[in-house]
N, C-alpha and C positions, 0 to 999 in steps of 0.2 A: 651438610644440613645432618642435625639428629632426629631419627627419625621418632614420630610420637607412637609410632604404634610398635608394639613388641609381637616377636613370632612366637605362639606356642604350638603345642602338639610334640609330635617327638621331629627335633630339627637337626637335619645334618648338613654341615656346611663345607665346601670342598675343604680338604686337608683334614678333617674329621674322621676318627675311627669308622666303618660302616659305609664312605663314602661310595668306594668302589661294588660294593653292593647293590646299593641304593641306584647307581648308574645302571645297572643291569637291565634288559629287556630282552623278549620274547626271540627276538632278532638280531642276534648278536655284532649286526652291522653298526652300531649307536656309535658315533664318533663326535660326540657334544658333550660338554662340560660344564652344565649346572654351577652356578654361585652358591644355590642352597635346595635342598629337598624339605620340604615340609611333609610330615607322614601325619595327616589331621585327625584328631582322635573323635572331636565332634563340629558341628557347623559353625563354632565360635572361631575354631583355629583357621576355618576357611577365609572366613571374613578377614580376619587378622593378615594373614598371609596373603590377600589382596590386598588389601591398605598399604602393608609394608611394600608391596611391589610399586604400587603407583608412585609412593613416597620417594623411593629411592629409582623410579625410573628403570627398572628391569622388567623383561619380559616374560611372560607367565605360559606356562604349560600346564593342562590339567591331564592328569592321571589314573587310572584306576586298577586295570590288570595287567600291565606292562605287557600287552600282547597286540601293540598296532602290529600288522603284518608290515607296515614300509618302517625305513629308518628314520630317524630324528621328527618323528611328528610328535614324540611326548617329551623330547628333551631342547634344550638352547643354550647355546654357549651364553654364560654370563647370567641366567635368568635363575627364575625360581619355578620348580616342579613341584605344584600341588597335588599329592599323592592321597588319595582316600580309600585306600587298600586295607586300613585299619579300622576302618568303619563298616561293622558287620554284623548289625542288628538285623532280625528278621520278626515282625510281628503279624502274627495271621491273625484274622478277623472272621472265621468258620460261618457265624452267621450271615455276615453282609458278603461272604466269598470274598475278600479282599487281603491282599498281605501288604503293609510296607515294609520294604526291605533298604538300608544305607546302601548304597552305593559302592563301597568296598566290596560288598558280596562277589563271589565267582558264582560263574553256572552250574557249575556240581552240586555246590553247598543247597543254592535255592531249591533245585529241581530236588534232591535229596531231603532238605529239610520238609518240603509240602506234599512229596510223595508219602513220606512217613505217616501224616496226617489224611492222607486220602487226596491230594490234590494235583493236575498238573499243572508243570510249569513248563512254558516253551523253552527248545535249547535249539544250538548250532550241532557242531561237530566237533568242538573242545570244550574241556570239563573247567579249564583254569582262565575262560575267557573273563573279563570283568561284566557285571550287568551292564554297568553304566555304558559303556561303550558300545555292547550288543544293543542294547533296548534303543540308543540315540541314532544310530544306523540304521534301524529297521528289524534285524534279528530272525535271519532266515532260519528255517530248519524242517524236521518231519513232522513238527506237529502244526503247520502252518495253514495246512490244506483242511485241516479238524477246526483250529482255535485261533488261526491267524498268527501273522507275526509276534514277535517278543511285543513290538511296540504299538501293534494293536492292541495290547492288555494293558497298557499304559494310561491311568484315568488320573493321577494326580502326581506333582513332584514339589523338588524345593529343590531351590539353585541359590546362588549368592552371585549377583550381576559385578559388573565391572567396576561398580564403585562401592565395592562390600555391604551391599543390599541383599537382606535375605528375602527372595521374592518364591512365592508359593504360587502353582497354577494348577486349575481340574477347568471343568466346562464351563464353571460359574466366574472364574476371576482367570483373569490373565490368560486367557483361553487359547491366544495367539500362537503363548511361548508352547503349551501343551501340543499344538498341530505341529510345532516346529520341531519339536523335542520328538514325535513320533516319527524318525528316517530323516531328520537333517543334519547325523552326523555330529559326535562328540567335540567338544573343544571350542565351540563356535558363538556360545551365547553367555557362558557362564561354567563356573563349577558345580555340579549337580553333588547334592546331598543324600538326597531319599528320595526312591521312587514308589508310586502307589500302584497295585496292579489290582486287574479283576483275576481271580483265580476260580478254575473249573473241574468238577468232582472229577476224579480219576477211575478209570475203570477197575474192577480189582485186579483182574490179568490182563495182558495185552501180547499179543505175538510179535518177537522179534525174529529176523532174518538175515542172514549173510550168504551169499552164493556166491563161488570163485571158478575163473575161469582161466587158462593158460592165456598169455599176452594175446598171443599170434588170432585169438578169436574175438578180438576188441570191435572190430567192425561188424560182423553179424551180431553180436549183444547189442551195442549201441544203437543199431539200426532198430531191433525189436523193442528196448525201453524206453529209445525218443517215440517211438507210436502207440506204446502202451503207457506209460508211467503219467502223461500229464492226461489222460482218460479216465484212468482208474478210479475205483470206491475215493471218497477223498478223505476215509478214514484211513487212507493206507499212505506213508510218506517215504518216499525211499530215495536215495541217493545212489549214484554210478559213479565208482572211481575206476580210473585207466593208469596203471604206472607208466615210467616208461617200458622201450622195448630190452634195454640192458636190466636185466632183473625184476622187471613189474608183472603187474599181474591184471586178471580187470575182476573188479568187485560190486553185485548188487547187495546193498544193505538198507535196513529201513524198521520200520514199526506200524503194525497194523493195530488199529482200535477195537479187536476184535477175536474169533476163535481161531485156534490153527488150521482146523478144517477147511474155514471160508478162506484165510489166508494162503494155502495149499492152491485151493481153486483160483484164485485172483492171479496168485504169481506164473500162474504156468506160461501165459506168452514169454515170460522169458525162463523160465526154468527149462523148457522145453526148447531151448537153443543150444546150440553148439553141445560142447562134453563138459558141464562142469565139474572139477575137482573135489570142491566142498558145497554141499548142502547142508545148512542149518536153518531149521525154519523150531521156533522154539513157544512154548506158551508159558512165560512166566508171571511172577505176581509183578506189579505195576512198581512196586518198589526195588525190582531188580533190572530193570529197561535201563537206567541211566549206565549201570555196572557195563553191561553189555551192549550199549550204542557209543559210550564216552570214552573212549580210548585214553590213556594217557597223555598226556602233552604237557610235561615241565616244561616252565617257563624259565627259570634261570640257568638250565643245564643245558638246554637247547644248544647243539653244535651248529646247525645250518642256516645260512644266509640262506634268504629266499627273494624272489622277485615275482608279483601277482598279478594279475589282470583277471578281468571277469566282465561279464553281460549278458544279456537276456534272450533267448530266442525267441521269436514269436511264430515258426511254424518251423518243422523238422529241417536238422543238418541236410543238405543235397551233399551227393558224391564230393563235389569240390570241397566242401567245408572237412568231410571225414579227411580228403586227401592232405589238406593241412592239418590238420590233427595230427595224422600218422607220420608228416615231416618233421613236427614238434617233436613228438614221442621218440623217433628214431635220433635224436640229437640230444636231449636230455639225460643228463644220469641221476644219481642220487634218490634216497630211498622217499623222499617227500615229494619228490617231482611228479609231474603229470597231469590230467585233467579230474575236474570233479563235476558232476551235477545232479542237479536237484529238481525234483519235478514241481512243478507250479499248480493252480487252480485252484479250485475249492474255494474255502474263508479267504485267502488271500485274495484269488481274482472277484469277490464279491462285494469288494472296497472300491469304492472309485478313485482314482488317480490323485483328487483334488482333495479327498478328504482329510487326508495325513499329508506330509511331506516326503514319504515314501511314494514314490512315483510308479515305479514300474510293475504294475501289476496283471497287466494282459499279456504275459508272457506264457509258454508253453512250458519251457523249464530255464532254468539258471545255469549258466556255465563259466566255470575257473579253472584256471591254467597257471602253473606255474613252475619255474628250475627253482633247484636247490643245489649249493656248493657251499664245501669249507673253506679253502685256499682264496683269501682276497685275489690272487693272478685270476682266477676263474669269474672273477664278478662281471667283468665288461660282456662276455661272450655269453654269459645266461642270460642278463638281463636283455641285451638282443634279440636272445632266440626268443623270450617272452612278446617285446613289443615288435617284433615282424610278424609273430604268429597273429596279434590284436589286429596286422593291419592285412591281413589275410582274410583271416575271421569278420570283419568288418562289413561285408555286404550281408553276412548272416545275423548279426547280434543289432541289440539297441541297447544302449543306455552303459552303464558300471554300478558296481557295486560298493556303495562310502565305504562298508567296512572291510572292502580289500580294495585299499587306495594304489592307484598305479601313476605315478609322480611324471609318468611319459606320456599323460591325455591333458594335452593343451586345453585351453578355456574349457576346465574338467567341471564348470558348473552346472550347465546345461543334460551332461554326461550323467553326473551321477543324481541330478536332481530334477530334469526332465523339465515341463512347463511351470514347475513348482521352484523353480529358482527365483525367478523376482519377487515373489512372496516372501521365499525363507531371509533376501537380500532387506528387504521392508522390515519384518520381525527383529534380522540383525540391529538395523539403524535405530530401533528403538529401545532394544535392551543392551546396547554395546556400541552407541553411534560414535564412539572414537577407536574401534577397533582394536580395543587393546586384547582381545584373544582371537591371536592370529597366528599361523602356521603356512607351511605351503598348501595348497589347495584351501584354504580355511574359505568360508562365505562373507566379502567385504559386505559394510551396510551399503542401502541404496543411498545413491545421492540426492542429497536435497531438490526438491523441483523447483 
């Protein structure tokens, strides 16, 4: 059949120059070969790509930052990848305290652009994550206790649906789609092209900190951190990273929207534990916060493959959970492997679990762990380490974070979305009844009653 629709934008078919580069993702395990990549330059290119895909009966994947933490979620054999990463316009309205950002922007560019203009933009732990993915999955990070998740600040959007129609949503029109887009995960409902966020005035200065301990002190540091971090002043966001026994260390890092003197006082319960080898507590202009906290995270030159899993702790980990952590850390190797914890509470917990699609609001802290490896022959062993650790930690966690997908989770819908899952299936049935946007662990449409 001859297609009625022509592909527009930057189009790369299999066999064209640039195809190999177009296939590269942050995780080098990608082993799918799409028929074509469309790098959209404007919304109409997305419309044309979806219509073309439907006419040719090929599967569709949406992609923004190429930063999916699991392989093959944003690529598919013989399909079309609609990539919005060339769409990078950012328009700030200072008077209304809103910003409209095209979905190809990466976290660092939005954080920097707004900081220079005197505003806060929420961010996670990577500068190269695309704002579409991070927002749609919730968007956790050090500012969530002050201004909420990235998705809590989403107030409007533009999306192209499964029929190639442009849909706009805010609190007054298609409010169900806005609700679902605040934590319902990327790639489920359509291809998003623009987001509208509320923004918050940034302080002129803020305090950043990084404290490092030897690996063998991780248990006492973790015990002190998990008791202190969920209850500390909500202007303080902190994460704790514990590397592998082989070559790893313990790092507490974060941001306090206040003075250095106050930060030193608030940090005392952790800085007084063990014998830190490095203690950096620094008042910096707010424009420099991103330089300190967002370490380089190159997308296309990343050598390590990874397996992640995650969950939310409703109470401090007991010794049995810490023992499971130790067993994992003694086995894994690689610069990027280990545990990552982020403190909860404050603004993120003041929102009702059913007010947005992001359900896991009532935790004490977030927990994530991953293995990393280079040789393909090491994959099975490393994946097993992570999944076995999930089994051991299961009694001490609830749920899992959709932006850190673990394809080993069976019946994943309620694990990612809790009690919001049935409602998300109903929204899916409204905007994509034929399940055109589907991939491993995507949300299926609710069956007609």
